[in-house]
C-alpha positions as CSV (number, residue, x, y, z in Angstrom):
1,M,-31.3,43.4,165.7
2,L,-34.2,42.2,163.6
3,H,-33.1,44.0,160.5
4,S,-29.6,42.4,160.8
5,V,-31.0,38.9,160.2
6,A,-31.1,39.5,156.4
7,A,-27.3,40.1,156.4
8,I,-26.3,37.0,158.4
9,K,-29.0,34.3,158.0
10,E,-27.5,32.8,154.8
11,R,-24.4,31.7,156.8
12,D,-24.3,28.4,158.5
13,Y,-21.8,28.2,161.3
14,R,-22.7,24.7,162.7
15,G,-19.5,23.2,163.9
16,V,-17.8,26.5,164.5
17,I,-16.6,27.6,168.0
18,L,-16.4,31.3,168.3
19,Y,-14.5,33.3,170.9
20,S,-14.8,37.1,171.4
21,S,-13.0,39.1,174.1
22,D,-15.8,41.6,174.4
23,S,-17.9,42.3,177.5
24,P,-21.7,43.0,177.8
25,F,-20.9,46.7,177.7
26,W,-19.9,46.3,174.0
27,N,-22.5,45.8,171.3
28,V,-20.4,42.9,169.9
29,F,-21.4,40.8,172.9
30,S,-25.1,40.9,171.9
31,N,-24.2,40.8,168.2
32,Y,-22.5,37.4,168.6
33,L,-25.2,36.1,171.0
34,H,-27.7,37.0,168.3
35,R,-25.6,35.5,165.6
36,S,-25.1,32.2,167.4
37,I,-28.8,31.7,167.4
38,F,-29.3,32.4,163.7
39,N,-26.0,30.9,162.5
40,K,-26.0,28.0,164.9
41,C,-22.4,28.5,166.1
42,V,-21.0,27.7,169.6
43,R,-19.8,30.7,171.7
44,L,-16.9,30.1,174.0
45,V,-17.6,32.1,177.2
46,S,-14.5,32.4,179.3
47,P,-13.4,34.4,182.4
48,A,-11.6,37.7,181.9
49,F,-8.7,37.6,179.4
50,D,-5.6,36.4,181.2
51,Y,-2.7,38.7,180.2
52,N,-0.3,36.4,182.0
53,N,-1.5,33.3,180.1
54,P,-3.1,34.7,176.9
55,W,-2.8,31.5,174.9
56,S,-5.1,29.7,177.3
57,I,-8.2,30.4,175.0
58,F,-6.6,28.3,172.3
59,T,-6.6,25.2,174.5
60,Y,-10.2,25.0,173.2
61,N,-10.5,24.2,169.5
62,V,-11.7,27.7,168.6
63,N,-12.3,28.4,164.9
64,Y,-13.2,32.1,164.9
65,V,-11.6,34.6,167.2
66,M,-12.3,38.4,167.7
67,L,-9.8,40.4,169.8
68,D,-9.1,44.0,170.5
69,L,-5.6,45.4,169.6
70,T,-4.1,45.2,173.1
71,R,-5.0,41.5,173.5
72,M,-3.8,40.7,170.0
73,L,-0.5,42.3,170.7
74,T,-0.2,40.5,174.0
75,L,-0.5,37.2,172.1
76,C,2.0,38.4,169.5
77,H,4.7,39.2,172.1
78,T,4.1,36.2,174.4
79,P,5.8,33.0,173.3
80,K,3.3,30.3,172.3
81,P,3.4,27.4,174.8
82,K,4.1,23.9,173.6
83,G,1.0,22.0,172.9
84,I,-1.1,24.9,171.6
85,D,-2.6,23.7,168.3
86,L,-3.9,26.4,165.9
87,S,-4.8,24.1,163.1
88,N,-8.5,24.6,163.7
89,L,-8.3,28.4,163.7
90,G,-9.6,29.9,160.5
91,T,-10.3,33.5,161.2
92,L,-8.9,36.2,163.6
93,L,-10.6,39.6,163.6
94,V,-9.0,42.6,165.2
95,T,-11.3,45.5,166.1
96,G,-11.8,48.5,168.3
97,T,-9.1,50.8,167.0
98,T,-6.9,51.6,164.0
99,I,-4.1,49.0,163.3
100,S,-0.8,49.8,161.7
101,E,0.6,47.7,158.8
102,D,3.5,46.6,161.1
103,Q,1.0,45.4,163.7
104,M,-1.0,43.5,161.1
105,A,2.2,42.0,159.8
106,K,3.1,40.8,163.3
107,A,-0.3,39.3,163.8
108,R,-0.1,37.4,160.5
109,E,3.4,36.2,161.4
110,T,2.1,34.9,164.8
111,F,-0.9,33.2,163.2
112,P,0.4,31.8,159.8
113,G,-2.3,30.3,157.6
114,V,-5.1,32.2,159.4
115,H,-7.3,34.8,157.8
116,V,-6.2,37.8,159.9
117,S,-7.9,41.1,159.2
118,Q,-9.5,44.1,161.0
119,S,-13.2,45.0,161.0
120,Y,-15.1,48.2,161.6
121,G,-18.1,48.8,163.7
122,L,-19.7,51.2,166.2
123,S,-22.1,50.9,169.0
124,E,-24.7,52.9,167.1
125,V,-25.0,50.2,164.4
126,F,-25.8,46.6,165.2
127,C,-23.9,43.9,163.4
128,G,-20.9,45.9,162.3
129,V,-20.2,48.2,159.3
130,A,-17.3,46.7,157.3
131,Y,-15.1,43.6,157.2
132,F,-13.4,41.1,154.9
133,D,-15.5,38.0,154.6
134,P,-13.2,34.9,154.9
135,T,-15.6,32.8,152.8
136,K,-15.3,35.0,149.7
137,P,-12.1,34.8,147.6
138,K,-12.3,38.4,146.5
139,H,-12.5,39.6,150.1
140,V,-9.5,37.3,151.2
141,Q,-7.4,38.7,148.3
142,L,-8.2,42.3,149.2
143,A,-7.5,41.7,152.9
144,I,-4.0,40.5,152.0
145,K,-3.4,43.3,149.6
146,K,-4.9,46.1,151.7
147,T,-3.5,45.5,155.1
148,G,-4.6,49.0,156.3
149,S,-8.2,48.5,155.4
150,C,-11.0,47.3,157.7
151,G,-13.0,45.8,154.9
152,L,-15.9,46.2,152.5
153,P,-19.2,47.5,153.7
154,R,-21.6,44.9,155.0
155,R,-24.8,44.1,153.2
156,G,-27.4,46.7,154.1
157,I,-24.9,49.5,154.8
158,C,-24.9,52.8,152.8
159,L,-21.8,54.9,153.3
160,K,-20.5,58.3,152.3
161,V,-17.4,60.4,153.3
162,V,-18.0,64.1,154.0
163,D,-15.7,67.1,154.7
164,P,-16.8,67.9,158.3
165,D,-16.1,71.6,157.8
166,T,-17.9,72.2,154.4
167,E,-20.3,69.2,154.4
168,K,-19.1,68.5,150.8
169,V,-19.5,64.8,149.8
170,L,-16.0,63.4,148.9
171,G,-14.9,60.8,146.5
172,P,-12.4,57.9,146.7
173,N,-9.1,58.4,148.6
174,Q,-10.3,61.7,150.1
175,N,-10.3,62.0,153.9
176,G,-13.4,63.1,155.8
177,E,-16.0,61.9,158.3
178,I,-17.6,58.6,157.6
179,R,-21.4,58.7,157.6
180,L,-23.9,55.9,157.3
181,K,-27.5,55.0,156.5
182,T,-28.8,51.6,157.5
183,S,-31.9,49.9,158.9
184,R,-29.7,48.6,161.7
185,Q,-28.8,52.0,163.3
186,L,-30.0,53.5,166.5
187,S,-33.1,55.7,166.7
188,G,-31.5,57.9,169.4
189,Y,-29.7,57.9,172.8
190,H,-31.7,57.1,176.0
191,N,-32.5,60.3,177.9
192,I,-30.0,62.3,175.9
193,D,-30.6,65.0,173.2
194,S,-29.8,63.1,170.0
195,S,-30.5,65.9,167.5
196,G,-26.8,66.1,166.5
197,V,-26.5,62.4,165.7
198,W,-27.7,62.8,162.0
199,D,-26.8,65.4,159.4
200,S,-29.4,67.4,157.4
201,D,-29.9,64.5,155.0
202,G,-30.5,61.9,157.7
203,W,-27.1,60.3,157.6
204,L,-25.6,59.0,160.9
205,R,-22.5,60.9,161.9
206,T,-20.0,58.3,163.0
207,G,-17.4,60.7,164.3
208,D,-14.8,58.5,162.5
209,Y,-12.2,60.1,160.2
210,G,-11.3,58.0,157.1
211,Y,-11.9,57.3,153.5
212,Y,-12.7,54.6,150.9
213,D,-10.6,53.6,147.9
214,Q,-11.4,52.7,144.3
215,D,-12.4,49.2,145.4
216,Y,-14.7,50.6,148.1
217,C,-12.5,49.2,150.8
218,I,-12.9,51.3,154.0
219,Y,-10.0,52.9,155.9
220,V,-10.5,54.4,159.4
221,I,-7.7,56.8,160.3
222,D,-8.9,58.1,163.7
223,R,-11.7,59.5,165.7
224,I,-12.4,63.1,164.8
225,K,-12.7,64.0,168.5
226,E,-9.2,62.5,169.1
227,M,-7.7,64.8,166.5
228,F,-6.2,68.0,167.7
229,E,-4.6,71.1,166.2
230,Y,-0.9,72.1,166.2
231,R,-1.1,75.7,165.0
232,Y,-3.3,75.3,162.0
233,K,-2.4,71.7,161.2
234,H,-4.9,68.9,162.1
235,I,-2.9,66.1,163.9
236,T,-4.3,62.5,163.8
237,P,-2.8,60.6,166.8
238,S,-2.7,57.3,164.9
239,T,-0.3,58.8,162.3
240,I,2.3,59.3,165.1
241,E,1.4,56.1,166.9
242,S,2.0,54.0,163.8
243,V,5.6,55.4,163.7
244,I,6.3,54.9,167.4
245,N,5.0,51.3,167.3
246,T,7.7,50.4,164.8
247,H,10.4,51.0,167.5
248,P,11.6,47.6,168.6
249,A,11.1,48.4,172.3
250,V,7.5,49.7,172.1
251,F,4.6,47.4,173.0
252,R,1.9,50.0,172.4
253,S,1.6,53.8,172.3
254,V,-1.1,56.4,172.7
255,V,-0.6,60.0,171.5
256,I,-2.7,62.9,172.9
257,G,-2.7,66.6,172.4
258,V,-1.4,68.7,175.3
259,P,-2.7,72.3,175.3
260,H,-0.1,74.9,174.5
261,Y,-0.6,78.6,175.0
262,M,0.8,79.5,171.5
263,D,0.4,76.5,169.3
264,N,-3.0,75.1,170.4
265,H,-1.6,71.7,171.2
266,H,1.7,69.8,171.3
267,P,1.7,66.0,170.7
268,M,2.7,63.8,173.7
269,A,3.3,60.0,173.6
270,L,2.4,57.7,176.4
271,I,4.2,54.3,175.9
272,I,4.1,50.8,177.3
273,L,7.5,49.2,176.7
274,K,8.1,45.6,176.0
275,P,9.5,43.4,178.7
276,D,13.3,43.8,179.2
277,C,13.4,47.1,177.4
278,A,13.6,49.4,180.4
279,N,16.9,50.9,179.3
280,V,15.2,52.8,176.5
281,T,15.0,56.6,177.1
282,T,12.4,59.1,176.3
283,D,14.9,61.1,174.4
284,E,15.6,58.1,172.2
285,I,11.9,57.8,171.3
286,E,11.6,61.5,170.6
287,K,14.5,61.4,168.2
288,Y,13.3,58.2,166.6
289,V,10.0,59.9,165.8
290,E,11.5,63.3,164.8
291,V,13.4,61.8,161.8
292,R,10.4,59.9,160.6
293,V,7.5,62.4,160.6
294,E,6.8,65.9,159.3
295,D,7.6,68.8,161.6
296,P,4.1,69.3,163.0
297,F,3.9,65.7,164.2
298,R,7.1,65.8,166.4
299,L,6.6,64.9,170.0
300,R,6.9,68.5,171.3
301,A,5.2,67.6,174.6
302,G,7.5,64.7,175.2
303,V,7.2,61.1,176.1
304,K,6.1,59.3,179.2
305,F,6.5,55.6,180.0
306,V,3.5,53.9,181.7
307,K,2.8,50.4,182.8
308,S,-0.7,50.3,181.5
309,F,-3.5,52.4,180.0
310,P,-6.8,53.2,181.6
311,L,-9.6,51.4,179.7
312,T,-13.2,52.1,179.0
313,Q,-15.8,49.5,179.9
314,S,-15.7,48.2,176.4
315,G,-11.9,47.6,176.6
316,K,-10.7,50.6,174.6
317,V,-8.0,53.0,175.7
318,N,-9.7,55.8,177.7
319,R,-8.0,58.8,176.1
320,L,-10.0,61.3,178.2
321,R,-8.8,59.7,181.4
322,L,-5.2,59.7,180.0
323,K,-5.5,63.4,179.3
324,E,-6.8,64.0,182.9
325,M,-3.9,62.0,184.3
326,V,-1.4,64.1,182.3
327,R,-3.1,67.3,183.3
328,N,-3.1,66.3,187.0
329,K,0.5,65.1,186.7
330,Q,-0.4,61.5,187.7
331,V,1.9,60.1,185.0
C-alpha cells in the first residue's frame, strides 16, 4: 500500500465522487479507501447493489464508477428511468472478468460520451495492474481503438508473458501466462505454502492467460485454471462465451468443461436469459454456437438455463461451485 503512493499521488480528485460496487473481500475496496485519502476524492458508500433498481446509484452525481460485468450488463438491459442525469459521469471502469467486444459496445451505447473501458488487477497486487487513464489522450484513443484490451501497465509494473509449459518468454501477440514484478505485490499467503507463487526468476505467477500487443496494451483471455482440454486442444471458456453472448436472448453465459471418458472434457454452457426470452431452446443455442466456432469449441455437453450464478465473496462467478452443481445434477 505504501509503495502504491508513488503511482497515484500526482492525481488530484478533489470534487470527484467515486462509486465502486466492490465489497471488503475485494482488494479494490481498500484500494479506493487508500486512494480517497491521497487523491482527496469522495467515496459513495451504498447498500448492496439493487438489481431491481440498478440506476439508483446515479441519483447521486457520481463522476467515476467501477462495476463488475454482471452489474454493468444489468444496467445495459434495464431501461434508464426518467430523471437520471449522466452528465457528470466521466469514467466507467468494468473489471473482474474478460469482456467481449459486443458487451463493451453495449456499455458504450448505454453510456454515450463516457470513457468506458476495462481494467485488470488481481488480489495479489495492490492498486491494479493495467488500465486506460482517462486523463491521457493517448490512453483514451487506445481504449476506443482496442476494445478488447484492459489497458496499459500502471506505473511501477513490470510484465512478461511466458509459455506455461516451456517457460519460454514470449513476444507481442503471443498467448501465455502473464507474470509480474512490482513493489506492490504480496510477500506470501497467510498460513499457506506460497513457494509456487513465483517462478525461478522471482516473477509473480498471475494464473492469467493473455498477451500484449505492439503498443504494450494488455489482453486477458482467461484464467489458466479455467481452461480445459478437449482431446489435445486447450479450450478457453471466454472464446465460447463471447459467441454465446452475441445471441439476442442471452443475458450472460458461463462455459465449463464437463469430464468425458474419451475426450478429457466437453464444453457446457450455463446461460441466464434476458427477460421475455423464455421461448428460446437449448437446441437453438447449441446450433447458434456450432456454426460460429471451430469444431473443438462446440457445446458437446449441452446447454442449461439458470436463473442466476453462484458468486464468490468478491462478486465473481464461482465456477467451481457451478461445476459441483452440474456434477451433482443440481442444475
